[in-house]
C-alpha positions in Angstrom: -46.4 20.7 23.1 -45.0 17.1 23.1 -44.4 17.1 19.2 -42.8 20.6 19.4 -40.4 19.5 22.1 -39.4 16.3 20.1 -38.8 18.1 16.8 -37.4 21.3 18.3 -39.8 23.6 16.5 -43.5 24.6 16.9 -45.6 22.6 14.4 -48.7 24.4 14.9 -47.4 28.0 15.6 -49.9 29.5 13.2 -52.8 28.4 15.3 -51.3 29.8 18.5 -51.6 33.3 19.8 -48.6 35.8 19.4 -47.6 35.3 23.1 -47.4 31.5 22.8 -45.6 31.8 19.4 -43.0 34.0 21.1 -42.6 31.4 23.9 -42.1 28.7 21.3 -39.6 30.7 19.5 -37.6 31.2 22.6 -37.9 27.4 23.3 -36.6 26.7 19.8 -33.7 29.0 20.2 -32.7 27.2 23.6 -33.3 23.8 21.9 -30.8 24.5 19.1 -28.1 25.2 21.7 -28.6 21.9 23.2 -26.0 19.4 22.1 -27.4 16.4 20.0 -25.3 13.3 20.7 -25.8 12.0 17.1 -23.6 14.9 16.0 -20.6 13.2 17.4 -20.9 10.6 14.6 -20.2 13.3 12.0 -17.2 15.5 11.5 -17.6 19.2 11.5 -18.0 20.4 7.9 -15.2 22.4 6.4 -15.5 25.4 4.2 -15.5 24.3 0.6 -13.6 27.4 -0.4 -10.7 26.7 2.1 -8.0 25.0 0.0 -5.5 24.5 2.9 -4.9 21.0 3.6 -5.9 19.6 7.0 -3.2 18.0 9.0 -4.2 15.3 11.4 -2.3 13.9 14.3 -0.2 10.6 14.5 -1.1 7.5 16.2 -0.2 7.0 19.9 3.1 5.2 20.6 3.2 2.4 23.1 5.8 4.2 25.1 3.5 7.1 25.6 0.6 4.8 26.6 2.8 3.1 29.2 3.0 6.4 31.1 -0.8 6.6 31.4 -2.8 5.5 34.4 -5.4 2.7 34.2 -8.2 5.2 34.2 -6.6 7.4 31.5 -6.3 4.4 29.3 -9.9 3.5 29.9 -11.0 7.0 28.8 -8.6 7.1 25.9 -10.0 3.7 24.7 -13.5 5.3 24.4 -12.0 8.4 22.7 -10.6 6.1 20.1 -13.7 4.1 19.7 -15.7 7.3 19.3 -13.2 8.6 16.6 -13.3 5.2 14.9 -17.1 5.2 14.8 -17.1 8.8 13.5 -14.6 8.0 10.7 -16.4 4.8 9.7 -19.8 6.6 9.6 -18.3 9.4 7.4 -16.7 6.8 5.1 -19.9 4.9 4.7 -21.9 8.1 4.1 -19.4 9.4 1.5 -19.4 6.0 -0.2 -23.2 5.9 -0.5 -23.0 9.3 -2.3 -20.1 8.0 -4.5 -17.6 10.5 -3.0 -14.1 9.9 -1.9 -13.3 9.6 1.7 -10.7 12.2 2.5 -7.6 11.1 4.5 -8.3 7.3 4.8 -5.2 7.0 6.8 -6.9 8.4 9.7 -8.7 5.1 10.3 -5.5 3.2 10.2 -3.9 5.6 12.8 -6.8 5.1 15.0 -6.8 1.3 14.7 -3.1 1.3 15.3 -3.5 3.3 18.5 -6.2 0.9 19.7 -4.0 -2.0 19.1 -1.1 -0.5 21.0 -3.4 0.4 23.9 -4.6 -3.3 24.1 -0.8 -4.3 23.9 0.0 -2.1 26.9 -3.0 -3.3 28.9 -2.0 -6.9 28.2 1.6 -6.1 29.3 0.1 -4.8 32.7 -2.1 -8.0 33.0 0.8 -10.1 32.5 2.9 -8.3 35.1 0.0 -8.7 37.7 1.3 -11.0 40.6 -2.2 -12.2 41.5 -3.3 -14.9 39.1 -7.1 -14.3 39.5 -6.7 -10.7 38.9 -4.3 -11.3 35.9 -7.0 -13.7 34.3 -9.8 -11.1 35.0 -7.8 -8.4 33.4 -7.1 -10.6 30.3 -10.7 -11.4 30.0 -11.7 -7.7 30.1 -9.0 -6.8 27.6 -10.1 -9.5 25.1 -13.7 -8.3 25.4 -12.6 -4.8 24.1 
C-alpha cells in the first residue's frame, strides 16, 4: 500500500482480488489528477505538428512596477524566479540532449524584469525616512 501510494500505481495488482484492484485503479486515477510540483520546472509540451510561432510577452517596465504594492512586488519576484528556474531547467535539459533551446531571449527578459524589480525596491528603500527600516530593506533587497 505504501509503495503504491508513492509511485501512484499498484505494484502488486495481479496478486490482489478484483475488488482491491478496482479500488487501486480508482486511487491511481485520482492520483494522476493531483498536481506534481516538479512539473512546474518544465514547460508544457507543444504539438510538434503545430508550425505557428509562439509569441512570448515582454519584460516588465520599471514604471509599471512602481505602481505595484509591496506585496504584489514580492509575489511577482517569486513568479520571476519560478519562470527563470523553469527556463534554465529546460535549457539545461535540451543542452544535454544536444538540442537547441527555443527562444533564448526569454531568459534575458526575465532577468531584465528581475533587475528592474530590484531597482524599484531600492528606490523605495532609499525614500524610506526611517534609517533603520531603510537599512533593513536594503539588506533584504541585496539578499534577493
